[in-house]
N, C-alpha and C positions, 0 to 999 in steps of 0.2 A: 550559683550564688543567688539567694532569694531573700526577700524581706516581707514582713507582714505590714501591709499599708492600709491605713484608715481612709485617706483621701489624698489626691493630688489636684491642686486647683491654682488658678491664676487670680491674683487680687492685688490690692495695695498693701504694702507692708504697714502693719498697724502700730508698730512700736520700734524701739531701738534707734540706731543712728540713721538708718535708711528709711525712716517713717515716711509714708506717702509714695514710695517708689513702687511701680509695678513689679511684681515678684511672683515666681512660681513657688508654691509651698508643697513640700512633701511631708505629710504627716504620718509617722510611723505609729503602729499600735503598741500599746502596753506601757505601763509605768509602775515602778515599785513604791512610789510615794502616794499619799492620800492627803494632799493639802486641803485645809478646811474651805478655802475659797476657790478651788480648782474650777477653771472654766472650759476644760476640755476632757471631762470625765467620759464622754462618749468614745474617746480613743483608748480607754483602758482595755477593752476586750473587742473581739470580733476581727474586723479587717479582712483583707484578701491577700493571698500570697501572690507576689509579683516577682518575676525574675529581675535581676539588676538591669539587664538590657532593656526590658520592657519599661522600667522606671525611667531610664535615661531617654528612651524614645518618646515617652509621654512628656517629659520635661521639655525636650527639644521641640515638640509640636507647638509650643507657645512662643518660641523664639525669644526667650527672656535674656536679660542681662544679669539679673539677680535671682538666686535660688536660696530658699531657706528650708533647712531640714529641721523638723520640729516633732512634737508628740502630743500627749504622752511624754515619755522620756526616750528619745531616739537611741541613746547609747545603751539602752536595755537590750537592743538587738546587736550583737557583735558585728553583723554585716554592715552596720551603719558606717563603720570606719572605711570600708572599701568604697561604699557609695559616695561618701564625701570626697575621697581621693579622685574617683572617676568624674565627678561633677566639676572639680577643679581642673582636671585634665581637659575637659570639654570647653574650657575657656570662660565658664561662668564666674561671677563673684558670688561666693558661697558663704552663708552663715549657718551656725548651728545653735539652736535654742535648747539649753540643757539645764537641768535642775541643780547641778553641782553636787549631786549625791553619788555620782559614778565617775570613775577615773577618766580624765581628758588627755592624758599624756600621749596617747596614740593618735590623736586627731591631727590630720594633716595641717602643717603650719600655715598653709594658704587660707585655711578656713577662719573666718571671724567667729570666735566663740562668744556667745551671749550667755553668760552663766549666772544663774540665780545664786544668791545666798538666802536661805530660807529664814525669815524672821520668826520670832516666837508665835505670832498670831497664825502662822501657817499650820501649827501642830507638828511640824517636821524639822524643827531647828536642830534636833539631834542627828539629822541625816547629812548635815553639811560636811563635805569632805574637804577639810582645810588644806590638805596636801595639794589640791587642785590650784590653789592660788599661786603657787610657785610655777605652775605651768602656763599662766596667763602671759600674753605678750602685750606690747603697747598698742596693738591693733584690735585687742579684744575689749569686751564690755562686761560690766557686772551689774546685775539687776537686783533690786530689792522691791518686793511687793509688800506694801505696808497697810496695815489695818487700823492701827492705834498709835497713840503717842509712844507707848512702850516700844512698839516696833521701830518707830522713827529713831528714838534715842539709841536702841540697839544697833541700828544700821549705821548711825553716826560713829559709834564706838568701833564697829568692825572696819569702817573706812580708815580710821586713825590707826587702829591696831595693826592692820595689814598694809598700810601705805597704798591704798587702792587708788587714790587720786593720781599718784605718780606712776602706778603700775600699768593702768589700762587707759584707753582713749576716752571712755565715758563711764561714769557711774550713774546708773538710771534709778530714780526713785519713782515708783508707780503706786498710786493709791488703789486699794482694793475696790473694785467697782461696787458701788452702792453701800460700802461700809465706811469709807473715809472720803470726805468731801475733797475734791481736788484743790479748791481754794484754800482749805485749811492747810493742806500739805504745802502748797505754794507759800503761804505765809510763814510756816515754820522754816522752810528753806531760806527765804529772804531774811528772816530775823536772825538766823545763824550764819548767813553769808556762805552757804555751802557751795563748793564748785561741782554741783551735780546737775543732771538734766532731769527735769520733771517730765514724765511721759504719761500721756493719756492714751489709752488703747483705741486708736482710730477706728478699727473694725467694729468695736462695740457701739460706737456712735453712728457709724454709717449703716451697719447691717445687723445690729443687735446681737452680735456674736454668733450668728447663724452658721452652722457647718458649711464648708465650701466657700466661705468668704473671708 
């Protein structure tokens, strides 16, 4: 069992429900999407082949409580499913960051799925796999990355249409870095009294989104 890995590193979780928590990140290589605002395009190609055992040993070397498997799109590698299971078996709290474009039904139920729904401004709205929503549990999270008012209005509609506030633990609204002012998004959320979590990507403010952080 092997995986193509872009990087494994120890940092603070930059977003989602565990923001600010020390976390080991396993970034898998490859992604079938090309979002206009992508901040991890360096993970599209390249990487190094690691055995699953080597990945697990590297993760263990940091002595973490939290592990996040991310990409690219980690589920583009079928072996990701096995890795997630083994990480859970090792006793870690595990989350998966996924685009929502690939099936999530085989993901271990112990994994917290942080799933995107791609807004129109991403250029990939047509790739949303609506069937995935039925696979989300009350422990999972849905993330919308928003660039414009149109994106925001679209995200509100999706939340209502699919009952996301009741289905998952957190609905995350994230402004696209340098395209949508966080204060503007905050004011929209407050004006509409939305039960969402505004998230700013902590790693971009601490380390300017540098790889390995």
